[in-house]
Every structure is written in C-alpha cells, then in structure tokens.
C-alpha positions as CSV (number, residue, x, y, z in Angstrom):
1,X,89.4,21.9,-98.3
2,X,92.7,20.5,-97.9
3,X,94.0,18.7,-94.7
4,X,95.7,21.7,-93.3
5,X,92.7,24.0,-93.8
6,X,90.5,21.5,-92.3
7,X,92.5,21.6,-89.0
8,X,92.9,25.4,-89.3
9,X,89.1,25.7,-89.2
10,X,88.7,23.8,-86.2
11,X,91.0,26.1,-84.5
12,X,89.1,29.1,-85.7
13,X,85.8,27.9,-85.0
14,X,86.7,26.9,-81.3
15,X,88.2,30.5,-80.8
16,X,84.9,32.1,-81.8
17,X,83.1,29.4,-79.3
18,X,85.2,30.2,-76.4
19,X,83.1,32.7,-74.6
20,X,79.9,30.5,-74.9
21,X,81.7,27.4,-73.9
22,X,82.9,29.2,-70.7
23,X,79.4,30.2,-69.9
24,X,78.3,26.7,-70.5
25,X,80.9,25.2,-68.1
26,X,79.9,27.6,-65.3
27,X,76.3,26.7,-65.6
28,X,77.1,23.0,-65.7
29,X,79.5,23.8,-62.4
30,X,76.8,25.5,-60.7
31,X,74.3,22.5,-61.2
32,X,76.2,19.5,-60.6
33,X,74.4,16.1,-60.5
34,X,75.3,12.8,-59.0
35,X,76.1,9.5,-61.0
36,X,72.9,8.5,-63.1
37,X,71.2,11.5,-61.9
38,X,72.6,13.8,-64.8
39,X,69.2,14.8,-66.2
40,X,69.7,18.5,-66.3
41,X,73.3,18.0,-67.8
42,X,72.0,15.6,-70.3
43,X,69.4,18.2,-71.2
44,X,71.8,21.0,-71.5
45,X,74.1,19.1,-73.8
46,X,71.4,17.9,-75.9
47,X,69.7,21.3,-76.1
48,X,73.1,23.1,-77.1
49,X,73.8,20.5,-79.8
50,X,70.4,20.4,-81.2
51,X,70.0,24.2,-81.4
52,X,73.4,23.8,-83.6
53,X,71.7,21.7,-86.0
54,X,73.6,18.4,-84.5
55,X,71.5,15.4,-84.4
56,X,71.6,13.7,-80.9
57,X,70.1,10.7,-79.4
58,X,69.7,9.8,-75.8
59,X,71.2,6.8,-73.8
60,X,69.2,4.8,-71.4
61,X,68.7,6.8,-68.2
62,X,71.1,9.8,-68.9
63,X,73.9,10.4,-71.5
64,X,73.8,11.8,-75.1
65,X,75.5,10.4,-78.3
66,X,76.0,12.6,-81.5
67,X,77.3,11.4,-84.8
68,X,79.0,13.7,-87.4
69,X,80.8,13.1,-91.0
70,X,80.3,10.0,-93.1
71,X,77.0,8.2,-92.7
72,X,79.0,4.9,-93.8
73,X,82.6,5.7,-93.0
74,X,85.8,4.2,-93.8
75,X,87.0,5.2,-90.3
76,X,85.1,6.2,-87.2
77,X,86.7,8.1,-84.3
78,X,84.6,8.5,-80.9
79,X,85.1,11.1,-78.5
80,X,84.1,10.5,-74.8
81,X,83.2,13.0,-71.8
82,X,81.8,12.0,-68.3
83,X,79.3,14.2,-66.8
84,X,78.6,13.2,-63.2
85,X,79.6,15.3,-60.0
86,X,80.8,13.9,-56.7
87,X,78.9,14.0,-53.3
88,X,81.6,16.7,-52.1
89,X,80.9,20.1,-50.6
90,X,82.4,22.9,-52.8
91,X,84.5,25.3,-50.8
92,X,86.2,27.1,-53.8
93,X,84.6,30.5,-53.4
94,X,83.8,31.0,-56.8
95,X,80.9,33.1,-58.0
96,X,79.5,30.1,-59.9
97,X,79.8,27.7,-57.1
98,X,77.8,24.7,-56.7
99,X,74.0,25.5,-55.9
100,X,73.4,21.9,-54.8
101,X,74.3,21.0,-51.2
102,X,76.8,18.6,-50.7
103,X,77.5,18.2,-54.6
104,X,80.2,19.6,-56.8
105,X,82.2,19.1,-59.9
106,X,85.3,18.2,-57.7
107,X,87.0,16.0,-60.5
108,X,86.3,18.4,-63.5
109,X,83.6,16.4,-65.5
110,X,82.0,19.9,-66.3
111,X,85.3,20.6,-68.1
112,X,85.1,17.3,-69.9
113,X,81.6,17.7,-71.0
114,X,82.0,21.5,-72.1
115,X,85.1,20.7,-74.2
116,X,83.4,17.8,-75.7
117,X,80.5,20.1,-76.8
118,X,83.0,22.8,-78.1
119,X,84.7,20.0,-80.1
120,X,81.4,18.9,-81.7
121,X,80.3,22.3,-82.6
122,X,83.7,22.6,-84.1
123,X,83.6,19.4,-86.2
124,X,80.2,20.3,-87.4
125,X,81.7,23.2,-89.3
126,X,83.9,20.6,-91.3
127,X,81.3,17.9,-91.4
128,X,81.1,17.9,-95.4
129,X,84.9,17.8,-95.3
130,X,84.9,14.8,-93.1
131,X,82.1,13.1,-94.9
132,X,84.1,13.6,-98.1
133,X,87.2,11.8,-96.9
134,X,84.9,8.9,-95.4
135,X,85.8,9.9,-91.5
136,X,83.0,10.0,-89.0
137,X,83.0,11.0,-85.4
138,X,80.9,10.0,-82.6
139,X,80.6,12.1,-79.4
140,X,79.6,10.1,-76.3
141,X,78.4,12.1,-73.3
142,X,78.7,9.3,-70.7
143,X,76.8,8.9,-67.0
144,X,78.2,7.5,-63.9
145,X,82.0,7.6,-64.1
146,X,82.3,8.0,-60.5
147,X,80.7,4.8,-59.5
148,X,82.4,1.3,-60.0
149,X,82.4,-0.6,-62.3
150,X,81.5,2.6,-64.2
151,X,78.9,4.0,-66.6
152,X,81.1,3.2,-69.6
153,X,79.8,-0.4,-69.4
154,X,76.3,1.0,-69.7
155,X,77.2,3.1,-72.7
156,X,78.9,0.1,-74.3
157,X,76.0,-2.2,-73.8
158,X,74.0,0.7,-75.4
159,X,76.2,0.3,-78.7
160,X,78.2,3.6,-78.4
161,X,81.1,1.5,-79.7
162,X,79.4,-0.2,-82.5
163,X,81.5,0.6,-85.7
164,X,84.2,2.7,-83.7
165,X,87.7,2.1,-84.5
166,X,89.4,4.7,-82.0
167,X,88.4,6.6,-79.2
168,X,89.9,9.6,-77.2
169,X,89.2,11.4,-74.0
170,X,90.8,14.1,-71.8
171,X,90.9,14.3,-68.0
172,X,91.6,17.3,-65.9
173,X,95.1,17.3,-64.2
174,X,95.4,20.4,-61.7
175,X,99.2,19.2,-61.4
176,X,99.8,20.3,-65.0
177,X,99.9,23.9,-66.2
178,X,97.1,25.0,-68.5
179,X,98.5,25.0,-72.0
180,X,100.1,21.6,-71.4
181,X,98.9,18.1,-71.9
182,X,100.2,15.1,-70.1
183,X,100.7,12.1,-72.5
184,X,101.9,8.5,-71.8
185,X,101.8,5.6,-74.0
186,X,100.9,2.3,-72.0
187,X,99.1,2.3,-68.8
188,X,98.1,5.6,-67.5
189,X,95.9,4.7,-64.5
190,X,95.7,1.8,-62.2
191,X,93.0,-1.0,-61.7
192,X,90.6,0.2,-58.8
193,X,88.0,-1.8,-56.6
194,X,86.0,-0.9,-53.7
195,X,86.5,-2.9,-50.6
196,X,84.0,-3.4,-47.7
197,X,84.9,-5.4,-44.7
198,X,82.3,-5.9,-42.0
199,X,82.8,-7.3,-38.5
200,X,80.0,-8.9,-36.3
201,X,80.2,-10.0,-32.6
202,X,78.3,-10.4,-29.6
203,X,78.9,-7.0,-28.1
204,X,79.2,-6.1,-24.5
205,X,80.4,-3.6,-21.8
206,X,83.7,-1.9,-22.1
207,X,84.4,-2.8,-18.5
208,X,84.4,-6.4,-19.4
209,X,86.2,-6.8,-23.1
210,X,87.1,-10.3,-21.9
211,X,83.6,-11.5,-21.8
212,X,82.9,-10.7,-25.5
213,X,84.6,-9.9,-28.5
214,X,86.2,-6.4,-28.6
215,X,85.1,-5.6,-32.1
216,X,86.3,-2.0,-32.2
217,X,89.8,-3.3,-31.5
218,X,89.5,-5.8,-34.2
219,X,88.3,-3.3,-36.7
220,X,91.3,-1.1,-35.7
221,X,93.5,-4.1,-36.4
222,X,91.9,-4.7,-39.9
223,X,92.4,-1.0,-40.8
224,X,96.0,-0.9,-39.9
225,X,97.5,-4.6,-40.4
226,X,95.5,-5.7,-43.4
227,X,97.3,-2.9,-45.7
228,X,100.6,-3.6,-44.2
229,X,100.2,-7.5,-44.6
230,X,99.1,-6.9,-48.1
231,X,102.1,-5.1,-49.1
232,X,104.4,-7.8,-47.8
233,X,102.3,-10.6,-49.4
234,X,102.3,-9.0,-53.0
235,X,105.2,-8.3,-55.3
236,X,106.0,-4.5,-54.6
237,X,105.9,-4.0,-58.5
238,X,102.3,-4.4,-58.5
239,X,102.1,-1.1,-56.9
240,X,99.2,-2.0,-54.7
241,X,97.5,0.4,-52.4
242,X,94.7,-0.4,-50.0
243,X,93.4,2.9,-48.4
244,X,90.3,3.1,-46.2
245,X,87.8,6.2,-46.8
246,X,85.2,5.2,-43.9
247,X,85.4,3.4,-40.5
248,X,82.2,3.0,-38.6
249,X,81.4,1.3,-35.3
250,X,79.5,2.0,-32.1
251,X,77.9,5.3,-30.8
252,X,78.3,5.1,-27.1
253,X,81.7,5.5,-25.3
254,X,80.9,2.4,-22.8
255,X,79.5,-0.1,-25.1
256,X,81.5,-2.5,-27.2
257,X,79.4,-2.5,-30.5
258,X,78.2,-5.7,-32.3
259,X,78.9,-4.6,-35.5
260,X,81.2,-2.4,-37.5
261,X,82.8,-1.8,-40.8
262,X,85.4,-0.1,-43.0
263,X,85.1,0.7,-46.8
264,X,88.0,1.7,-48.8
265,X,89.7,1.2,-52.2
266,X,92.1,-1.3,-53.6
267,X,94.3,0.1,-56.4
268,X,97.0,-1.9,-58.3
269,X,99.3,-0.8,-61.1
270,X,99.5,-4.3,-62.3
271,X,96.5,-5.7,-63.9
272,X,97.5,-9.4,-63.9
273,X,97.8,-9.3,-60.1
274,X,94.5,-7.2,-59.8
275,X,92.7,-10.2,-61.4
276,X,93.8,-12.7,-58.8
277,X,94.1,-10.7,-55.6
278,X,90.7,-11.3,-54.1
279,X,91.2,-14.7,-52.2
280,X,94.5,-13.3,-50.8
281,X,92.9,-10.1,-49.3
282,X,90.2,-12.3,-47.8
283,X,93.0,-14.7,-46.3
284,X,94.5,-11.8,-44.5
285,X,91.4,-10.2,-43.2
286,X,90.5,-13.5,-41.7
287,X,93.8,-14.0,-40.2
288,X,94.0,-10.6,-38.5
289,X,90.5,-10.8,-36.9
290,X,90.9,-14.7,-35.8
291,X,92.6,-13.9,-32.3
292,X,89.8,-11.5,-31.4
293,X,86.8,-13.9,-31.9
294,X,84.8,-11.8,-34.2
295,X,83.3,-12.8,-37.7
296,X,84.3,-11.0,-40.7
297,X,82.9,-10.8,-44.3
298,X,84.9,-9.2,-47.2
299,X,83.1,-7.7,-50.1
300,X,85.1,-6.7,-53.1
301,X,83.3,-4.8,-55.9
302,X,85.6,-5.1,-59.0
303,X,85.9,-1.8,-60.6
304,X,88.0,-0.9,-63.5
305,X,91.0,-2.0,-65.1
306,X,94.1,0.4,-65.9
307,X,93.7,2.7,-68.8
308,X,96.4,1.6,-71.4
309,X,96.9,4.0,-74.1
310,X,97.8,2.9,-77.8
311,X,100.6,4.1,-79.6
312,X,98.6,5.3,-82.5
313,X,96.3,7.1,-79.9
314,X,99.0,8.9,-78.4
315,X,100.7,9.9,-81.6
316,X,97.3,11.5,-82.7
317,X,97.1,13.4,-79.4
318,X,100.5,14.6,-79.8
319,X,100.1,15.9,-83.1
320,X,96.8,17.4,-82.1
321,X,98.4,19.3,-79.1
322,X,101.1,20.7,-81.2
323,X,98.5,21.9,-83.8
324,X,96.6,23.4,-81.2
325,X,99.5,25.2,-79.6
326,X,99.4,22.9,-76.5
327,X,102.7,21.5,-75.4
328,X,103.0,17.8,-74.8
329,X,104.7,16.8,-71.6
330,X,105.5,13.3,-70.3
331,X,103.4,12.0,-67.3
332,X,103.5,8.9,-65.2
333,X,101.0,6.2,-64.3
334,X,98.8,7.3,-61.4
335,X,96.8,5.0,-58.9
336,X,93.6,6.6,-60.0
337,X,91.0,4.7,-61.7
338,X,89.0,5.7,-64.9
339,X,86.2,3.7,-66.5
340,X,87.5,4.8,-69.9
341,X,89.6,1.8,-69.7
342,X,86.5,-0.3,-70.7
343,X,86.2,1.4,-73.9
344,X,89.8,0.6,-74.7
345,X,89.2,-3.0,-74.2
346,X,87.2,-2.8,-77.5
347,X,89.3,-0.4,-79.7
348,X,92.5,1.6,-79.9
349,X,92.7,5.2,-78.4
350,X,94.0,7.0,-75.5
351,X,93.5,9.7,-72.8
352,X,95.2,12.9,-72.3
353,X,95.8,14.7,-69.0
354,X,94.5,18.2,-69.7
355,X,96.5,20.8,-67.7
356,X,94.1,23.0,-65.6
357,X,96.7,24.7,-63.2
358,X,97.3,28.4,-63.5
359,X,101.2,29.0,-64.2
360,X,102.5,30.1,-60.8
361,X,99.2,29.3,-59.0
362,X,98.4,26.8,-56.3
363,X,98.1,23.0,-57.1
364,X,94.7,21.6,-56.4
365,X,93.8,18.0,-55.7
366,X,91.1,16.2,-57.5
367,X,88.0,15.1,-55.3
368,X,88.5,18.1,-53.2
369,X,85.9,20.8,-52.7
370,X,88.4,23.5,-53.3
371,X,89.4,22.7,-56.8
372,X,89.7,25.6,-59.0
373,X,90.2,25.1,-62.8
374,X,92.0,27.7,-64.9
375,X,89.2,28.1,-67.7
376,X,91.6,28.5,-70.6
377,X,91.7,24.7,-70.5
378,X,88.0,24.4,-71.7
379,X,88.8,25.6,-75.4
380,X,92.2,24.0,-75.4
381,X,90.5,20.4,-74.5
382,X,87.9,21.2,-77.1
383,X,90.6,21.8,-79.8
384,X,92.8,18.9,-78.6
385,X,89.7,16.3,-79.0
386,X,88.6,17.7,-82.3
387,X,91.9,17.8,-83.8
388,X,92.7,14.4,-82.5
389,X,89.8,12.7,-84.1
390,X,90.6,14.3,-87.5
391,X,94.3,13.6,-87.4
392,X,93.6,9.9,-86.5
393,X,91.0,9.5,-89.2
394,X,93.4,11.1,-91.8
395,X,96.2,9.0,-90.8
396,X,94.2,5.8,-90.7
397,X,92.9,6.3,-94.2
398,X,96.3,7.2,-95.6
399,X,97.8,3.9,-94.2
400,X,94.7,2.1,-95.7
401,X,95.3,3.9,-99.2
402,X,99.2,3.1,-99.0
403,X,98.3,-0.5,-98.4
404,X,95.8,-0.9,-101.1
405,X,98.5,0.4,-103.5
406,X,101.2,-1.8,-102.5
C-alpha cells in the first residue's frame, strides 16, 4: 500500500463508520458527565474500541489510552480528545438532549471524543501499513479539561506522552461553518486562571453603615474597579481580561453581611505577563477595599498557558484538511483557555478549530445550553485527526531518511 492509498483508505473507512459515529455521539451527548466523573464515557469508549480489536488501557480515575502501529516506532504521534461536560442546563431542544439534570455537553467534548474514536477505528484498518513504516499512533481520551489546571496534567503524569514526538487535537468552533477548519500557527488560545476575592467585615444594620464596614459596597467596587485598574496597570498588548462569573454577599435586605466574595477568570494573551501578574492583582484589590475598612483575601488558581501551535503541526493539519475535503481557514487567537497547552510544553503539535455551524444557520456560543452542532463535523473531525497523524509521521520519517543520506 503506497502513501496515497493509505490516506484514501482512511477516508473510505470513516465514510463507512459515519452512521455509527453519529449514534455514539448522540449517546454521549445524552449522558454527559462532569470532570473526573466520566465513568460511563470511559466505559463506552473502551468498549467500542475493544469490540473492534483495539487494545486499550485505562488511565487512573477516568480516561482511556489506545496504541496503534509500530510497537517500537521511529516516530509516534498522539491524538487527544477531552471527555467531560459542563454544569450547564441544556436547552437545545434536541431529541437526544441531556438526561442529566443541570449537566450538558455545552463545549462539544462529545464531538471530540467521538471523532477520536472514529480516527482510531480508521487507523486500525491501516495498522500493518503504519507498522511497516515505523509509525505509531497513540489515542488519548482525557478527563477533566474543564477544571483548572486541567486533566491533561494527570494524563501526562500517567505517561501518555512517553515516546510521543507530536500531538494533535480538534476543538469545536460554532463560529466556523462545517466543512471548514480554523488553523493558526503560534498562539491559538490564552492563558487562563481562576480568581477568588473574599471580603470580611463586622457586619451590621443597613441604617448605620457608618458604624461598620459596608462590605457589599466594597465588594461592588472590587467587581467594577479591579478590572478597570488592571487594564490601566498592564500593557494593553497583554490582552488581559478579568471577568466575574459569580458575586455573592448576604441574604437579607436590611443587614450588611460580614462576608462576601466574587469569583471569575483572568485571561491573558501574553504568557510572560501571565507569569508575573499575581502580585499586581493583589495590590490592586487591597487598594480598592482599603477605604472601606474590610479585609480582603485574593486567591489565584493558576490554570493553563496558551496553546501554541508549532509550524510542523499546522502544516500537517493543513494537508490533512485538504486531503479530507475540508477547507482550511485562518483563525485568530482567542481568550479561551485549553489544557491541551500542557501537552505542547513537551512536544510539537497543534490544535485545529473544527467548524460546527450549519452554513446559513445561527451562530451559537460555547458553554451555553442552547449549543447545537452540525453532526457532519463528527466524521470530518475523525478524518482530520487520522490523516494528520499519518501525514506528520510520513513527513518526519522522510526528513529523517533524507538527513541520513546526506
């Protein structure tokens, strides 16, 4: 089997797998599981691969790894999918809507997981050809991407990157039409942290705020003034955005509470500034609350660095997209965070934005309960991953061979 025939065989196999992949995606979508609770999802993936004769091993807790191709490869490519859902109520109206109250796949990880299952099953059909060429492919079905600093660190600790030379992943993008894939060399996402500011005071009666610390007023100033001040103390080119997700204080209209807090995320396009922003953030918070006499505590849970796509990874994804009749389109860096970045700290690789919008249809947003994915993206994602792994492996071996001859 020559290289062209090998790539063609992948496409043919995924076409035949498509109906079953759609069924699997709908099953996963209907049974979402939160981070580090992906037991059913893990079992579903392992069962599907095992039934097809693919050897799998379980990761600690939840997660699955499968290896294909050469046992002692000259080049090993990894493919990664995340499996967890979000604590968000689904309101898509789909017939296969979430059956778990308050939990749904609002970020498309059901698509990522199913696409990687399809990629593995397709690669299995050319397993002998991969082994003959000295190429191995490792599929990593990872838990807990949605919590910081991310389940990728657990998977790496468990050895999923041992012997890996390059790694690829896809992420659903509902702003890109199905049939297109967003590619960008360099930084694709932002660094992201979780921020928790808690305030403490004596509390008191709302008729006598002068006799105590008006904690709610101070908290309101933190919510509004800290992001504004941070934006004036940092270089605008850092692309910093501090946005609150929850604000809580008190339960009674005529009582000034003694405690309150706000939680949110700090995202930055610039990785170097991200490493040093902690003391500045704390200084600003303390300066904002000082006039009101309350005590403040700032907790910063460092999350993930930016995903930085390498040139060889993007080249392979571009060629894989064209081979799979998917149109590569340029995309910009976003403020979203992704723990795929941790893998790229160890090896080369890239993440692609997989178009999921029906052409001419509405544009949805991730992390919202009304997200609807055009399911044609599932086999397209499977083919993109499988083809990128083979293309990158062939390229690397070709370069190694030419180097040895010179």
